[in-house]
N, C-alpha and C positions, 0 to 999 in steps of 0.2 A: 571767229571773225563775224563781226555785225554787218559787216558790208555798208557801212556808213562811212562817208568822206565829207569832203567840203563841197562836192557838187559843183565844181567849177565849169561853166559852160563854154562852149566853142568860142574861139576867137579868130580873127582873120588869119593869124599865122597857121593855124590848125587846117582851116579851110582851103588856103593857098596851097599849102603841103599835099593835100590830098587832090586836089585839082590838078596839080602839076603831075603827081604821079600816074594818075589815071587818064591824063590827057583830055580832060572833060572841063566844061564850065560850071558854075556855080549851081545853076539851074537844074543840072542833072543829077548832082549830089543832093540838092535839096528835095528833088522827087523821090529819091529812094529813102531819105530820112522821113519824109512826110508819110510815106506808105507804110513804112516799119513801126514807128513809134509816135505819129503825128508831130514829129520834128523836134523832140526833148528825150535826152537819155536819163533822166534822174526822175525819182517820185520826190514829192514834197519834203519827204524826211532825208532827202539826199542820198538814199540808196539808188544804185542803179535800175532802170526799168529791166524787169525780167518777165520771161513766160517760162513755165515749167512744162516740158514735153514728157507726159507720163510713157509715151510708147517708145520714146527713146530711152527711157530709163529701164523700161522693160527688155528692149533690145540689148543695152549694154549689159544688162545683169542676168540675161538670158532667162528671164521671167522667173527668178528665183524668190522674188518678193511679192508676187502677183497676189498670192492668198491674203485676203484681208485687208489689201492695200490697192484696192481698184483705182482710187482717186490719183495715184502717184506712179502705179506700175500696171500697165495694161496695154493689151495688143493693139488697141484703137487709140487714136488721139483724143483729146478732150479733157474734161474736168477743169478748165480753167476758172480761176476766180478773178484774176485780174488785178491790177496794181499791187498794194502790199501784201494782198493775200496770196500773191505767188511765192512769197518768201515763207508763208506757213507751209505750203507744199514742198517747196525746196527743204526746209528745215527736217520735215518728217523723212525725207529721202536720204537726207545727210545722216541722219542717224542710224541709217541701214547701211549705206554705202557712200561715203563723202566724195571720193573722186569721181565716181559716176554720176552722183547727183549733180554736182557741179558741171559737169559735162552734158547733162541733159537739159539745161536750160538755155535760152538765148538771152544775150546780155546787152544791154547799152543801146545807144541811139540807132545802131545799124542792126541790133538784134542778131548778132553773130552767136552762132550755137557753141557751147564750151567745148564740145569734141573738136571742134575746128581751131583750138588754140594755137596749133603749129603753123597753119595757113594763114591765122592772123598776126603771126609775128613774135609768138611766146615760145618759151622752152618747155612750159609746164602748165597745167592747168591753174594752178595757184597763182601763178606770175599773171596769166591772162586775167584772172578774176580782180586782181590787185590793180591791173591797168584799168579795167572797166569801172572801180570804184575811183580810181584817182581823179579822172576828168573826162570831158566831152572830147578834147583833141585825141586822147588815147583810145576813146572808143571809136571815133571816125577812122583814124589810122588802121585800127584792126579791120574795120569793114573794109577799106581800100585794099589792103594786104589779101584779103580774103577774096576780093574781086579780081585782083591781079593774078592770084595763086590759080584760080580756078577759070582763067581765060575769058572773063567777062567783060574786061575793060573794052574790049572793041565793040560789043553790042551796046554798052552804055555810050559810046563815043558816037555810034550811028543812031541812037535812039531806037534802037531795035528792042521795043518793049517786050514784044513776046520772047524773043531769044533770051534777054536779060531775066525776066521773071522765071522762065524755065530754068535756067542756072542757078538763081539766087533763091528762088523759093521752092523749087522742086517740081517734079511732073504734074501735080495736081494744082498749079498756079491758077487755072482757069477757073477753079471752084470758088475762089476768093477774088476772082477778077483783077488779079494783081496786074497785068498788063495794061489794062484800061485805067485802073487809078494811077498807075505811074504815068501814063501819056497825059492824063487830065491835070496832075500835080505839075509835071513839067511844063504844060502850057500856062498854068497859072504863074509859075516862078520866071517864065521868059517876060512877063510884063512887070513884075514886082518881087525884088529878092527881100529877104529878111534884113533888118537893120541889126547888126550883131551887137552893138552897145545897147540898143534898147532891148533886145533880147536877153542880156546879162542882167539890165535892170529888171526885168519882168521875173527873172529867176531868183533874184535877190528878194524882190517883193514876196514872191511865192513862199520862199525859205523863212521869210521874218513874219508870216501870218496874214499878210495881205491877198487880196484875190486880184490879180492882173489878167486873169482869163487865160487865153492859151499862150504858153511861151513859144510865141512864133515871130517876134521882132517886127510886128505890125502893130500899129497904135490904134487902139480902138477905147470905147467908152470905159471898159472894165479897166484898162491900163491907166488911163487918165485919173478915174476915181482913187485907184490904188495908190497913185503917185500923190495925189492930194492927201490922202490918210497919212502916207508917210511924212510927207512934209510937214502937215500939221503936228504930228508927233515930236518931229524933230525941231520944231520952232523955225522953219525953213519959209519962205514965201509961197502961198498954196496956189502955185501957177497950173500944176498938173502937167507941167513940161519937164522933160529930162534936161535940165540945165547942168552945167559943170557942178556946182555946189551940191546938188540932190545926187548925182551920179557918184560923186567922190565919198558922200555920205553913206549911200548904198553899200558901195564896195566895202567900206570901212566896217559896216555893222553886218554885212552877210559873209563876207571873205576875208575875216581878220587873220 
């Protein structure tokens, strides 16, 4: 499997479903997503964002691959490359033990670990990974299922970021300041929420080779410039605005 799908972004129905399931508002969900993946679940090549955890692979395989493979099987965390480079690490681990390799990576917009496939709502690791490849709605629902099954919804409802970070990110959450980062992101989203249509347009522009800046659903100069570049290439009025004709053309080009 090449792990490359259509890279379909989150839509209103996906966000509404998760907010209802967790009993929270959009701002709480966006706070978690921003801290986990800066708010977008796919790479530019449409593969899900992943992070391979070598200490998890070491634990799941009882250290039998440690010798000569310290980058992917190690008692200590680390060795991260980031971005597409994490798939190189995953591929190396898959060549040794596929099932445990897939379970040793965190996947998608919520960065749910593969070994949590059951609590994420899937019958097998392969089905979980297929869901992460499918679209951000599936990625977000997996995160919501994990939160519910681990009794973290109440902490999220109360905005108790210390309790939530401890349960979601583990006992060492303070080392990466997960709780303070969650609180800061939540404060930002209480003022302004992402525009999901604009966010979809930004994703489409990214997939098509333009540079819209962060896929965050917030208009900035990079997004405007990318829209103008796309409109120019398509013979559309170069307004830099996401008008209906531009959005329809982006949808047709990026998600046929």
